[in-house]
Biopython code that builds the backbone (N, CA, C, O; Angstrom):
import numpy as np
from Bio.PDB.StructureBuilder import StructureBuilder

atoms = [
    (1, "GLN", "N", (-4.831, 15.068, -13.958)),
    (1, "GLN", "CA", (-3.599, 14.759, -13.256)),
    (1, "GLN", "C", (-3.893, 13.736, -12.165)),
    (1, "GLN", "O", (-4.847, 13.890, -11.402)),
    (2, "VAL", "N", (-3.080, 12.704, -12.097)),
    (2, "VAL", "CA", (-3.218, 11.685, -11.073)),
    (2, "VAL", "C", (-2.342, 12.069, -9.897)),
    (2, "VAL", "O", (-1.128, 12.218, -10.035)),
    (3, "GLN", "N", (-2.960, 12.226, -8.752)),
    (3, "GLN", "CA", (-2.235, 12.539, -7.539)),
    (3, "GLN", "C", (-2.636, 11.554, -6.448)),
    (3, "GLN", "O", (-3.818, 11.257, -6.271)),
    (4, "LEU", "N", (-1.654, 11.056, -5.725)),
    (4, "LEU", "CA", (-1.885, 10.102, -4.658)),
    (4, "LEU", "C", (-1.295, 10.641, -3.368)),
    (4, "LEU", "O", (-0.144, 11.076, -3.334)),
    (5, "VAL", "N", (-2.080, 10.611, -2.318)),
    (5, "VAL", "CA", (-1.630, 11.054, -1.012)),
    (5, "VAL", "C", (-1.817, 9.915, -0.031)),
    (5, "VAL", "O", (-2.945, 9.548, 0.299)),
    (6, "ASP", "N", (-0.705, 9.355, 0.437)),
    (6, "ASP", "CA", (-0.785, 8.248, 1.386)),
    (6, "ASP", "C", (-0.512, 8.758, 2.799)),
    (6, "ASP", "O", (0.247, 9.705, 3.004)),
    (7, "SER", "N", (-1.145, 8.110, 3.753)),
    (7, "SER", "CA", (-1.050, 8.542, 5.138)),
    (7, "SER", "C", (-1.386, 7.380, 6.063)),
    (7, "SER", "O", (-1.757, 6.299, 5.608)),
    (8, "GLY", "N", (-1.254, 7.610, 7.353)),
    (8, "GLY", "CA", (-1.630, 6.621, 8.350)),
    (8, "GLY", "C", (-0.478, 5.919, 9.024)),
    (8, "GLY", "O", (-0.691, 5.125, 9.941)),
    (9, "GLY", "N", (0.737, 6.193, 8.592)),
    (9, "GLY", "CA", (1.890, 5.566, 9.213)),
    (9, "GLY", "C", (2.112, 6.075, 10.622)),
    (9, "GLY", "O", (1.532, 7.076, 11.043)),
    (10, "GLY", "N", (2.960, 5.368, 11.337)),
    (10, "GLY", "CA", (3.264, 5.752, 12.697)),
    (10, "GLY", "C", (4.067, 4.688, 13.395)),
    (10, "GLY", "O", (4.621, 3.789, 12.762)),
    (11, "LEU", "N", (4.127, 4.797, 14.704)),
    (11, "LEU", "CA", (4.866, 3.863, 15.539)),
    (11, "LEU", "C", (3.903, 2.895, 16.208)),
    (11, "LEU", "O", (2.915, 3.308, 16.816)),
    (12, "VAL", "N", (4.196, 1.608, 16.091)),
    (12, "VAL", "CA", (3.358, 0.582, 16.697)),
    (12, "VAL", "C", (4.253, -0.523, 17.246)),
    (12, "VAL", "O", (5.339, -0.766, 16.722)),
    (13, "GLN", "N", (3.801, -1.182, 18.288)),
    (13, "GLN", "CA", (4.562, -2.273, 18.875)),
    (13, "GLN", "C", (4.351, -3.567, 18.106)),
    (13, "GLN", "O", (3.353, -3.731, 17.404)),
    (14, "THR", "N", (5.294, -4.477, 18.244)),
    (14, "THR", "CA", (5.173, -5.788, 17.630)),
    (14, "THR", "C", (3.835, -6.431, 17.986)),
    (14, "THR", "O", (3.430, -6.444, 19.148)),
    (15, "GLY", "N", (3.156, -6.962, 16.971)),
    (15, "GLY", "CA", (1.850, -7.573, 17.165)),
    (15, "GLY", "C", (0.691, -6.626, 17.006)),
    (15, "GLY", "O", (-0.464, -7.051, 17.003)),
    (16, "GLY", "N", (0.978, -5.357, 16.874)),
    (16, "GLY", "CA", (-0.062, -4.363, 16.744)),
    (16, "GLY", "C", (-0.602, -4.248, 15.334)),
    (16, "GLY", "O", (-0.183, -4.971, 14.430)),
    (17, "SER", "N", (-1.535, -3.332, 15.161)),
    (17, "SER", "CA", (-2.197, -3.119, 13.883)),
    (17, "SER", "C", (-2.114, -1.659, 13.476)),
    (17, "SER", "O", (-1.962, -0.767, 14.310)),
    (18, "LEU", "N", (-2.216, -1.440, 12.186)),
    (18, "LEU", "CA", (-2.170, -0.096, 11.640)),
    (18, "LEU", "C", (-2.903, -0.102, 10.309)),
    (18, "LEU", "O", (-2.844, -1.087, 9.572)),
    (19, "ARG", "N", (-3.587, 0.980, 9.997)),
    (19, "ARG", "CA", (-4.258, 1.097, 8.713)),
    (19, "ARG", "C", (-3.719, 2.298, 7.948)),
    (19, "ARG", "O", (-3.746, 3.428, 8.434)),
    (20, "LEU", "N", (-3.234, 2.029, 6.753)),
    (20, "LEU", "CA", (-2.762, 3.074, 5.872)),
    (20, "LEU", "C", (-3.857, 3.457, 4.890)),
    (20, "LEU", "O", (-4.666, 2.620, 4.489)),
    (21, "SER", "N", (-3.875, 4.716, 4.511)),
    (21, "SER", "CA", (-4.851, 5.208, 3.558)),
    (21, "SER", "C", (-4.148, 5.864, 2.381)),
    (21, "SER", "O", (-3.079, 6.456, 2.531)),
    (22, "CYS", "N", (-4.755, 5.754, 1.216)),
    (22, "CYS", "CA", (-4.266, 6.406, 0.012)),
    (22, "CYS", "C", (-5.437, 7.099, -0.649)),
    (22, "CYS", "O", (-6.350, 6.449, -1.159)),
    (23, "GLU", "N", (-5.409, 8.413, -0.637)),
    (23, "GLU", "CA", (-6.452, 9.191, -1.280)),
    (23, "GLU", "C", (-5.985, 9.598, -2.671)),
    (23, "GLU", "O", (-4.956, 10.256, -2.828)),
    (24, "ALA", "N", (-6.757, 9.197, -3.679)),
    (24, "ALA", "CA", (-6.403, 9.466, -5.065)),
    (24, "ALA", "C", (-7.227, 10.611, -5.623)),
    (24, "ALA", "O", (-8.305, 10.929, -5.120)),
    (25, "SER", "N", (-6.702, 11.220, -6.665)),
    (25, "SER", "CA", (-7.471, 12.227, -7.375)),
    (25, "SER", "C", (-8.708, 11.582, -7.975)),
    (25, "SER", "O", (-8.763, 10.363, -8.135)),
    (26, "GLU", "N", (-9.687, 12.387, -8.302)),
    (26, "GLU", "CA", (-10.988, 11.897, -8.728)),
    (26, "GLU", "C", (-10.888, 10.862, -9.848)),
    (26, "GLU", "O", (-10.214, 11.078, -10.855)),
    (27, "ARG", "N", (-11.573, 9.736, -9.652)),
    (27, "ARG", "CA", (-11.729, 8.653, -10.622)),
    (27, "ARG", "C", (-10.476, 7.818, -10.845)),
    (27, "ARG", "O", (-10.503, 6.886, -11.648)),
    (28, "THR", "N", (-9.404, 8.118, -10.175)),
    (28, "THR", "CA", (-8.180, 7.354, -10.349)),
    (28, "THR", "C", (-8.370, 5.890, -9.969)),
    (28, "THR", "O", (-7.908, 5.001, -10.684)),
    (29, "SER", "N", (-9.036, 5.636, -8.867)),
    (29, "SER", "CA", (-9.212, 4.272, -8.401)),
    (29, "SER", "C", (-10.117, 3.452, -9.313)),
    (29, "SER", "O", (-10.076, 2.222, -9.276)),
    (30, "ARG", "N", (-10.927, 4.109, -10.127)),
    (30, "ARG", "CA", (-11.768, 3.394, -11.084)),
    (30, "ARG", "C", (-11.019, 3.067, -12.369)),
    (30, "ARG", "O", (-11.388, 2.133, -13.081)),
    (31, "THR", "N", (-9.990, 3.813, -12.666)),
    (31, "THR", "CA", (-9.243, 3.668, -13.908)),
    (31, "THR", "C", (-8.028, 2.763, -13.749)),
    (31, "THR", "O", (-7.666, 2.044, -14.681)),
    (32, "TYR", "N", (-7.404, 2.790, -12.593)),
    (32, "TYR", "CA", (-6.150, 2.098, -12.360)),
    (32, "TYR", "C", (-6.283, 0.991, -11.327)),
    (32, "TYR", "O", (-7.146, 1.021, -10.450)),
    (33, "ALA", "N", (-5.400, 0.016, -11.462)),
    (33, "ALA", "CA", (-5.130, -0.878, -10.353)),
    (33, "ALA", "C", (-4.296, -0.109, -9.335)),
    (33, "ALA", "O", (-3.470, 0.725, -9.704)),
    (34, "MET", "N", (-4.513, -0.390, -8.073)),
    (34, "MET", "CA", (-3.808, 0.313, -7.023)),
    (34, "MET", "C", (-2.946, -0.660, -6.236)),
    (34, "MET", "O", (-3.330, -1.806, -6.003)),
    (35, "GLY", "N", (-1.788, -0.190, -5.834)),
    (35, "GLY", "CA", (-0.883, -1.053, -5.099)),
    (35, "GLY", "C", (-0.187, -0.341, -3.960)),
    (35, "GLY", "O", (-0.168, 0.887, -3.875)),
    (36, "TRP", "N", (0.380, -1.150, -3.091)),
    (36, "TRP", "CA", (1.229, -0.664, -2.007)),
    (36, "TRP", "C", (2.593, -1.327, -2.117)),
    (36, "TRP", "O", (2.696, -2.535, -2.327)),
    (37, "PHE", "N", (3.624, -0.529, -1.975)),
    (37, "PHE", "CA", (4.997, -1.002, -1.920)),
    (37, "PHE", "C", (5.639, -0.453, -0.665)),
    (37, "PHE", "O", (5.145, 0.505, -0.070)),
    (38, "ARG", "N", (6.740, -1.062, -0.266)),
    (38, "ARG", "CA", (7.468, -0.550, 0.877)),
    (38, "ARG", "C", (8.962, -0.606, 0.606)),
    (38, "ARG", "O", (9.437, -1.415, -0.191)),
    (39, "GLN", "N", (9.683, 0.262, 1.280)),
    (39, "GLN", "CA", (11.126, 0.304, 1.120)),
    (39, "GLN", "C", (11.781, 0.579, 2.462)),
    (39, "GLN", "O", (11.549, 1.615, 3.084)),
    (40, "ALA", "N", (12.597, -0.359, 2.893)),
    (40, "ALA", "CA", (13.361, -0.219, 4.120)),
    (40, "ALA", "C", (14.771, 0.255, 3.779)),
    (40, "ALA", "O", (15.228, 0.064, 2.652)),
    (41, "PRO", "N", (15.465, 0.868, 4.736)),
    (41, "PRO", "CA", (16.831, 1.327, 4.472)),
    (41, "PRO", "C", (17.721, 0.205, 3.967)),
    (41, "PRO", "O", (17.757, -0.878, 4.551)),
    (42, "GLY", "N", (18.439, 0.462, 2.881)),
    (42, "GLY", "CA", (19.354, -0.517, 2.325)),
    (42, "GLY", "C", (18.713, -1.625, 1.521)),
    (42, "GLY", "O", (19.405, -2.545, 1.085)),
    (43, "LYS", "N", (17.413, -1.564, 1.311)),
    (43, "LYS", "CA", (16.716, -2.599, 0.564)),
    (43, "LYS", "C", (15.971, -1.997, -0.621)),
    (43, "LYS", "O", (15.675, -0.803, -0.650)),
    (44, "GLU", "N", (15.679, -2.842, -1.583)),
    (44, "GLU", "CA", (14.931, -2.400, -2.752)),
    (44, "GLU", "C", (13.461, -2.231, -2.408)),
    (44, "GLU", "O", (12.983, -2.752, -1.400)),
    (45, "ARG", "N", (12.759, -1.506, -3.242)),
    (45, "ARG", "CA", (11.336, -1.336, -3.036)),
    (45, "ARG", "C", (10.627, -2.670, -3.241)),
    (45, "ARG", "O", (10.843, -3.343, -4.250)),
    (46, "GLU", "N", (9.784, -3.051, -2.290)),
    (46, "GLU", "CA", (9.195, -4.376, -2.224)),
    (46, "GLU", "C", (7.686, -4.311, -2.403)),
    (46, "GLU", "O", (7.019, -3.445, -1.837)),
    (47, "PHE", "N", (7.159, -5.232, -3.192)),
    (47, "PHE", "CA", (5.719, -5.322, -3.390)),
    (47, "PHE", "C", (5.025, -5.769, -2.118)),
    (47, "PHE", "O", (5.454, -6.723, -1.469)),
    (48, "VAL", "N", (3.952, -5.078, -1.764)),
    (48, "VAL", "CA", (3.186, -5.396, -0.568)),
    (48, "VAL", "C", (1.821, -5.966, -0.926)),
    (48, "VAL", "O", (1.476, -7.069, -0.502)),
    (49, "ALA", "N", (1.048, -5.222, -1.700)),
    (49, "ALA", "CA", (-0.312, -5.635, -2.030)),
    (49, "ALA", "C", (-0.811, -4.819, -3.209)),
    (49, "ALA", "O", (-0.317, -3.722, -3.469)),
    (50, "ALA", "N", (-1.795, -5.360, -3.924)),
    (50, "ALA", "CA", (-2.407, -4.638, -5.032)),
    (50, "ALA", "C", (-3.852, -5.068, -5.184)),
    (50, "ALA", "O", (-4.231, -6.173, -4.796)),
    (51, "ILE", "N", (-4.649, -4.184, -5.750)),
    (51, "ILE", "CA", (-6.049, -4.473, -6.021)),
    (51, "ILE", "C", (-6.407, -3.931, -7.396)),
    (51, "ILE", "O", (-6.072, -2.794, -7.728)),
    (52, "SER", "N", (-7.093, -4.751, -8.199)),
    (52, "SER", "CA", (-7.453, -4.368, -9.556)),
    (52, "SER", "C", (-8.719, -3.537, -9.563)),
    (52, "SER", "O", (-9.359, -3.336, -8.531)),
    (53, "ARG", "N", (-9.070, -3.058, -10.751)),
    (53, "ARG", "CA", (-10.302, -2.296, -10.900)),
    (53, "ARG", "C", (-11.529, -3.124, -10.563)),
    (53, "ARG", "O", (-12.539, -2.584, -10.113)),
    (54, "SER", "N", (-11.450, -4.437, -10.778)),
    (54, "SER", "CA", (-12.567, -5.326, -10.512)),
    (54, "SER", "C", (-12.549, -5.910, -9.104)),
    (54, "SER", "O", (-13.479, -6.615, -8.713)),
    (55, "GLY", "N", (-11.502, -5.623, -8.345)),
    (55, "GLY", "CA", (-11.440, -6.089, -6.977)),
    (55, "GLY", "C", (-10.561, -7.291, -6.729)),
    (55, "GLY", "O", (-10.483, -7.763, -5.595)),
    (56, "SER", "N", (-9.890, -7.807, -7.754)),
    (56, "SER", "CA", (-8.937, -8.884, -7.547)),
    (56, "SER", "C", (-7.762, -8.369, -6.730)),
    (56, "SER", "O", (-7.362, -7.213, -6.868)),
    (57, "ARG", "N", (-7.213, -9.223, -5.882)),
    (57, "ARG", "CA", (-6.146, -8.795, -4.981)),
    (57, "ARG", "C", (-4.957, -9.723, -5.040)),
    (57, "ARG", "O", (-5.090, -10.911, -5.333)),
    (58, "ASP", "N", (-3.802, -9.174, -4.760)),
    (58, "ASP", "CA", (-2.576, -9.947, -4.700)),
    (58, "ASP", "C", (-1.733, -9.391, -3.563)),
    (58, "ASP", "O", (-1.803, -8.204, -3.244)),
    (59, "TYR", "N", (-0.930, -10.268, -2.952)),
    (59, "TYR", "CA", (-0.111, -9.883, -1.814)),
    (59, "TYR", "C", (1.285, -10.447, -1.932)),
    (59, "TYR", "O", (1.497, -11.498, -2.537)),
    (60, "GLY", "N", (2.236, -9.740, -1.348)),
    (60, "GLY", "CA", (3.556, -10.304, -1.213)),
    (60, "GLY", "C", (3.523, -11.471, -0.243)),
    (60, "GLY", "O", (2.652, -11.543, 0.624)),
    (61, "ASN", "N", (4.473, -12.382, -0.389)),
    (61, "ASN", "CA", (4.445, -13.616, 0.393)),
    (61, "ASN", "C", (4.467, -13.380, 1.900)),
    (61, "ASN", "O", (3.754, -14.057, 2.640)),
    (62, "SER", "N", (5.262, -12.446, 2.355)),
    (62, "SER", "CA", (5.369, -12.204, 3.788)),
    (62, "SER", "C", (4.195, -11.406, 4.345)),
    (62, "SER", "O", (4.047, -11.304, 5.563)),
    (63, "MET", "N", (3.371, -10.848, 3.490)),
    (63, "MET", "CA", (2.229, -10.057, 3.901)),
    (63, "MET", "C", (0.929, -10.843, 3.905)),
    (63, "MET", "O", (-0.003, -10.516, 4.639)),
    (64, "ARG", "N", (0.874, -11.874, 3.087)),
    (64, "ARG", "CA", (-0.339, -12.657, 2.933)),
    (64, "ARG", "C", (-0.779, -13.238, 4.275)),
    (64, "ARG", "O", (0.004, -13.863, 4.990)),
    (65, "GLY", "N", (-2.053, -13.015, 4.595)),
    (65, "GLY", "CA", (-2.594, -13.485, 5.851)),
    (65, "GLY", "C", (-2.541, -12.468, 6.963)),
    (65, "GLY", "O", (-3.222, -12.623, 7.977)),
    (66, "ARG", "N", (-1.742, -11.427, 6.794)),
    (66, "ARG", "CA", (-1.625, -10.377, 7.799)),
    (66, "ARG", "C", (-2.124, -9.027, 7.299)),
    (66, "ARG", "O", (-2.664, -8.234, 8.070)),
    (67, "PHE", "N", (-1.944, -8.773, 6.016)),
    (67, "PHE", "CA", (-2.330, -7.491, 5.424)),
    (67, "PHE", "C", (-3.560, -7.670, 4.549)),
    (67, "PHE", "O", (-3.745, -8.718, 3.930)),
    (68, "THR", "N", (-4.396, -6.648, 4.501)),
    (68, "THR", "CA", (-5.566, -6.649, 3.643)),
    (68, "THR", "C", (-5.660, -5.330, 2.899)),
    (68, "THR", "O", (-5.668, -4.263, 3.512)),
    (69, "ILE", "N", (-5.729, -5.405, 1.578)),
    (69, "ILE", "CA", (-5.927, -4.213, 0.773)),
    (69, "ILE", "C", (-7.397, -4.122, 0.390)),
    (69, "ILE", "O", (-8.020, -5.128, 0.050)),
    (70, "SER", "N", (-7.940, -2.936, 0.445)),
    (70, "SER", "CA", (-9.329, -2.723, 0.087)),
    (70, "SER", "C", (-9.474, -1.348, -0.543)),
    (70, "SER", "O", (-8.557, -0.528, -0.497)),
    (71, "ARG", "N", (-10.617, -1.114, -1.120)),
    (71, "ARG", "CA", (-10.855, 0.176, -1.752)),
    (71, "ARG", "C", (-12.311, 0.588, -1.605)),
    (71, "ARG", "O", (-13.205, -0.241, -1.441)),
    (72, "TYR", "N", (-12.514, 1.886, -1.668)),
    (72, "TYR", "CA", (-13.849, 2.437, -1.710)),
    (72, "TYR", "C", (-13.824, 3.509, -2.783)),
    (72, "TYR", "O", (-13.421, 4.646, -2.540)),
    (73, "ASN", "N", (-14.262, 3.123, -3.975)),
    (73, "ASN", "CA", (-14.130, 3.986, -5.139)),
    (73, "ASN", "C", (-14.869, 5.315, -4.994)),
    (73, "ASN", "O", (-14.405, 6.346, -5.480)),
    (74, "ALA", "N", (-16.011, 5.284, -4.328)),
    (74, "ALA", "CA", (-16.791, 6.501, -4.166)),
    (74, "ALA", "C", (-16.016, 7.573, -3.406)),
    (74, "ALA", "O", (-16.271, 8.766, -3.569)),
    (75, "GLU", "N", (-15.084, 7.147, -2.586)),
    (75, "GLU", "CA", (-14.255, 8.075, -1.828)),
    (75, "GLU", "C", (-12.861, 8.211, -2.418)),
    (75, "GLU", "O", (-12.023, 8.928, -1.872)),
    (76, "ASN", "N", (-12.605, 7.522, -3.534)),
    (76, "ASN", "CA", (-11.299, 7.554, -4.188)),
    (76, "ASN", "C", (-10.184, 7.187, -3.217)),
    (76, "ASN", "O", (-9.115, 7.798, -3.212)),
    (77, "THR", "N", (-10.454, 6.186, -2.404)),
    (77, "THR", "CA", (-9.533, 5.834, -1.341)),
    (77, "THR", "C", (-9.215, 4.345, -1.360)),
    (77, "THR", "O", (-10.100, 3.512, -1.557)),
    (78, "VAL", "N", (-7.953, 4.022, -1.155)),
    (78, "VAL", "CA", (-7.489, 2.653, -1.017)),
    (78, "VAL", "C", (-6.862, 2.513, 0.364)),
    (78, "VAL", "O", (-6.166, 3.412, 0.834)),
    (79, "TYR", "N", (-7.113, 1.383, 1.006)),
    (79, "TYR", "CA", (-6.618, 1.148, 2.350)),
    (79, "TYR", "C", (-5.700, -0.056, 2.389)),
    (79, "TYR", "O", (-5.819, -0.978, 1.582)),
    (80, "LEU", "N", (-4.796, -0.032, 3.329)),
    (80, "LEU", "CA", (-3.990, -1.199, 3.643)),
    (80, "LEU", "C", (-4.102, -1.438, 5.140)),
    (80, "LEU", "O", (-3.517, -0.705, 5.938)),
    (81, "GLN", "N", (-4.855, -2.466, 5.521)),
    (81, "GLN", "CA", (-4.992, -2.840, 6.917)),
    (81, "GLN", "C", (-3.897, -3.833, 7.259)),
    (81, "GLN", "O", (-3.804, -4.899, 6.651)),
    (82, "MET", "N", (-3.079, -3.488, 8.220)),
    (82, "MET", "CA", (-1.961, -4.322, 8.623)),
    (82, "MET", "C", (-2.177, -4.792, 10.058)),
    (82, "MET", "O", (-2.513, -3.996, 10.935)),
    (83, "LYS", "N", (-1.984, -6.071, 10.286)),
    (83, "LYS", "CA", (-2.082, -6.628, 11.623)),
    (83, "LYS", "C", (-0.913, -7.566, 11.880)),
    (83, "LYS", "O", (-0.171, -7.919, 10.963)),
    (84, "SER", "N", (-0.760, -7.961, 13.129)),
    (84, "SER", "CA", (0.352, -8.826, 13.530)),
    (84, "SER", "C", (1.677, -8.278, 13.020)),
    (84, "SER", "O", (2.493, -9.011, 12.463)),
    (85, "LEU", "N", (1.875, -7.007, 13.214)),
    (85, "LEU", "CA", (3.050, -6.339, 12.675)),
    (85, "LEU", "C", (4.326, -6.809, 13.361)),
    (85, "LEU", "O", (4.346, -7.104, 14.555)),
    (86, "LYS", "N", (5.382, -6.866, 12.570)),
    (86, "LYS", "CA", (6.684, -7.316, 13.022)),
    (86, "LYS", "C", (7.713, -6.223, 12.778)),
    (86, "LYS", "O", (7.500, -5.360, 11.926)),
    (87, "PRO", "N", (8.823, -6.242, 13.505)),
    (87, "PRO", "CA", (9.867, -5.238, 13.257)),
    (87, "PRO", "C", (10.326, -5.194, 11.805)),
    (87, "PRO", "O", (10.674, -4.126, 11.302)),
    (88, "GLU", "N", (10.333, -6.336, 11.125)),
    (88, "GLU", "CA", (10.752, -6.362, 9.736)),
    (88, "GLU", "C", (9.761, -5.693, 8.791)),
    (88, "GLU", "O", (10.060, -5.516, 7.610)),
    (89, "ASP", "N", (8.594, -5.323, 9.289)),
    (89, "ASP", "CA", (7.642, -4.552, 8.502)),
    (89, "ASP", "C", (7.987, -3.066, 8.484)),
    (89, "ASP", "O", (7.378, -2.297, 7.741)),
    (90, "THR", "N", (8.943, -2.667, 9.280)),
    (90, "THR", "CA", (9.346, -1.267, 9.333)),
    (90, "THR", "C", (9.873, -0.817, 7.979)),
    (90, "THR", "O", (10.802, -1.414, 7.436)),
    (91, "ALA", "N", (9.277, 0.233, 7.440)),
    (91, "ALA", "CA", (9.652, 0.738, 6.126)),
    (91, "ALA", "C", (8.828, 1.976, 5.824)),
    (91, "ALA", "O", (7.888, 2.311, 6.545)),
    (92, "VAL", "N", (9.198, 2.645, 4.746)),
    (92, "VAL", "CA", (8.329, 3.665, 4.177)),
    (92, "VAL", "C", (7.387, 2.967, 3.210)),
    (92, "VAL", "O", (7.831, 2.247, 2.315)),
    (93, "TYR", "N", (6.106, 3.174, 3.386)),
    (93, "TYR", "CA", (5.095, 2.547, 2.551)),
    (93, "TYR", "C", (4.577, 3.547, 1.528)),
    (93, "TYR", "O", (4.258, 4.689, 1.860)),
    (94, "TYR", "N", (4.499, 3.097, 0.271)),
    (94, "TYR", "CA", (4.090, 3.954, -0.832)),
    (94, "TYR", "C", (2.846, 3.411, -1.515)),
    (94, "TYR", "O", (2.770, 2.223, -1.828)),
    (95, "CYS", "N", (1.892, 4.264, -1.740)),
    (95, "CYS", "CA", (0.748, 3.953, -2.572)),
    (95, "CYS", "C", (1.118, 4.229, -4.027)),
    (95, "CYS", "O", (1.873, 5.160, -4.309)),
    (96, "ALA", "N", (0.589, 3.424, -4.953)),
    (96, "ALA", "CA", (0.913, 3.593, -6.363)),
    (96, "ALA", "C", (-0.250, 3.154, -7.246)),
    (96, "ALA", "O", (-1.128, 2.409, -6.810)),
    (97, "ALA", "N", (-0.243, 3.626, -8.496)),
    (97, "ALA", "CA", (-1.290, 3.306, -9.462)),
    (97, "ALA", "C", (-0.681, 2.748, -10.738)),
    (97, "ALA", "O", (0.321, 3.264, -11.233)),
    (98, "ALA", "N", (-1.295, 1.680, -11.272)),
    (98, "ALA", "CA", (-0.831, 1.018, -12.485)),
    (98, "ALA", "C", (-2.005, 0.750, -13.421)),
    (98, "ALA", "O", (-3.147, 0.687, -12.965)),
    (99, "PRO", "N", (-1.750, 0.588, -14.723)),
    (99, "PRO", "CA", (-2.840, 0.296, -15.664)),
    (99, "PRO", "C", (-3.562, -1.011, -15.366)),
    (99, "PRO", "O", (-4.776, -1.113, -15.546)),
    (100, "VAL", "N", (-2.809, -2.014, -14.906)),
    (100, "VAL", "CA", (-3.375, -3.317, -14.583)),
    (100, "VAL", "C", (-2.735, -3.834, -13.307)),
    (100, "VAL", "O", (-1.710, -3.320, -12.857)),
    (101, "LEU", "N", (-3.352, -4.855, -12.732)),
    (101, "LEU", "CA", (-2.820, -5.467, -11.523)),
    (101, "LEU", "C", (-1.416, -5.986, -11.784)),
    (101, "LEU", "O", (-1.189, -6.714, -12.751)),
    (102, "SER", "N", (-0.480, -5.617, -10.931)),
    (102, "SER", "CA", (0.902, -5.995, -11.127)),
    (102, "SER", "C", (1.636, -6.006, -9.801)),
    (102, "SER", "O", (1.267, -5.296, -8.866)),
    (103, "THR", "N", (2.685, -6.822, -9.730)),
    (103, "THR", "CA", (3.569, -6.852, -8.575)),
    (103, "THR", "C", (4.882, -6.136, -8.845)),
    (103, "THR", "O", (5.751, -6.083, -7.975)),
    (104, "SER", "N", (5.030, -5.590, -10.031)),
    (104, "SER", "CA", (6.288, -4.989, -10.459)),
    (104, "SER", "C", (6.279, -3.479, -10.281)),
    (104, "SER", "O", (5.330, -2.799, -10.671)),
    (105, "VAL", "N", (7.347, -2.967, -9.688)),
    (105, "VAL", "CA", (7.516, -1.525, -9.533)),
    (105, "VAL", "C", (7.439, -0.814, -10.875)),
    (105, "VAL", "O", (6.899, 0.288, -10.971)),
    (106, "ASN", "N", (7.979, -1.448, -11.909)),
    (106, "ASN", "CA", (8.070, -0.824, -13.221)),
    (106, "ASN", "C", (6.721, -0.597, -13.886)),
    (106, "ASN", "O", (6.623, 0.204, -14.816)),
    (107, "ASP", "N", (5.686, -1.281, -13.432)),
    (107, "ASP", "CA", (4.370, -1.149, -14.043)),
    (107, "ASP", "C", (3.543, -0.024, -13.447)),
    (107, "ASP", "O", (2.453, 0.272, -13.937)),
    (108, "TYR", "N", (4.040, 0.595, -12.413)),
    (108, "TYR", "CA", (3.292, 1.649, -11.739)),
    (108, "TYR", "C", (3.727, 3.028, -12.223)),
    (108, "TYR", "O", (4.915, 3.349, -12.250)),
    (109, "ASP", "N", (2.752, 3.821, -12.600)),
    (109, "ASP", "CA", (3.008, 5.112, -13.224)),
    (109, "ASP", "C", (2.973, 6.280, -12.248)),
    (109, "ASP", "O", (3.606, 7.308, -12.488)),
    (110, "TYR", "N", (2.252, 6.131, -11.171)),
    (110, "TYR", "CA", (2.072, 7.224, -10.224)),
    (110, "TYR", "C", (2.308, 6.729, -8.807)),
    (110, "TYR", "O", (1.992, 5.589, -8.465)),
    (111, "TRP", "N", (2.871, 7.611, -7.991)),
    (111, "TRP", "CA", (3.275, 7.241, -6.638)),
    (111, "TRP", "C", (2.904, 8.318, -5.628)),
    (111, "TRP", "O", (2.949, 9.513, -5.920)),
    (112, "GLY", "N", (2.540, 7.869, -4.442)),
    (112, "GLY", "CA", (2.371, 8.779, -3.334)),
    (112, "GLY", "C", (3.709, 9.165, -2.746)),
    (112, "GLY", "O", (4.752, 8.681, -3.186)),
    (113, "GLN", "N", (3.681, 10.033, -1.757)),
    (113, "GLN", "CA", (4.917, 10.541, -1.170)),
    (113, "GLN", "C", (5.530, 9.589, -0.150)),
    (113, "GLN", "O", (6.688, 9.756, 0.233)),
    (114, "GLY", "N", (4.775, 8.605, 0.289)),
    (114, "GLY", "CA", (5.249, 7.641, 1.257)),
    (114, "GLY", "C", (4.870, 8.009, 2.680)),
    (114, "GLY", "O", (4.791, 9.187, 3.031)),
    (115, "THR", "N", (4.637, 6.990, 3.492)),
    (115, "THR", "CA", (4.333, 7.192, 4.903)),
    (115, "THR", "C", (5.125, 6.179, 5.723)),
    (115, "THR", "O", (5.157, 4.993, 5.397)),
    (116, "GLN", "N", (5.760, 6.654, 6.779)),
    (116, "GLN", "CA", (6.665, 5.829, 7.567)),
    (116, "GLN", "C", (5.906, 4.943, 8.538)),
    (116, "GLN", "O", (5.051, 5.411, 9.289)),
    (117, "VAL", "N", (6.229, 3.658, 8.512)),
    (117, "VAL", "CA", (5.709, 2.701, 9.481)),
    (117, "VAL", "C", (6.886, 2.150, 10.270)),
    (117, "VAL", "O", (7.833, 1.615, 9.692)),
    (118, "THR", "N", (6.826, 2.280, 11.576)),
    (118, "THR", "CA", (7.884, 1.777, 12.436)),
    (118, "THR", "C", (7.285, 0.817, 13.456)),
    (118, "THR", "O", (6.367, 1.176, 14.193)),
    (119, "VAL", "N", (7.806, -0.399, 13.493)),
    (119, "VAL", "CA", (7.332, -1.419, 14.419)),
    (119, "VAL", "C", (8.440, -1.682, 15.431)),
    (119, "VAL", "O", (9.522, -2.143, 15.065)),
    (120, "SER", "N", (8.178, -1.396, 16.679)),
    (120, "SER", "CA", (9.172, -1.554, 17.725)),
    (120, "SER", "C", (9.177, -2.983, 18.254)),
    (120, "SER", "O", (8.156, -3.671, 18.242)),
    (121, "SER", "N", (10.347, -3.415, 18.719)),
    (121, "SER", "CA", (10.503, -4.763, 19.245)),
    (121, "SER", "C", (9.893, -4.893, 20.626)),
    (121, "SER", "O", (9.935, -5.969, 21.222)),
]
sb = StructureBuilder()
sb.init_structure("model")
sb.init_model(0)
sb.init_chain("A")
sb.init_seg("    ")
for serial, (resi, resn, name, xyz) in enumerate(atoms, 1):
    if name == "N":
        sb.init_residue(resn, " ", resi, " ")
    sb.init_atom(name, np.array(xyz, "f"), 0.0, 1.0, " ", f" {name:<3s}", serial, name[0])
structure = sb.get_structure()
């Protein structure tokens, strides 16, 4: 069974940094590409970042240069390091797993419960 538990959200001021974590069930990070999505009230779920089994990475346009996705397979953990945070980054962030690297919500088979990130003005 693939289970994902995401955490690390909280309240941060504009310009601050935050690191999200996604702990996967054993061997999940070796089998799947891992991604982060976010969803703000009234908006669709948006691609944030993804990392393949081989370490290739992709980012959403507004995240590139500010966010970094990384993984440590031995710990079955994927991270999203966020810096220079803006109020528009406020959303629930979800960790997810897909067969291959993808930016599409539809390609992800498993999802974490979500963690709230709030960036104050």
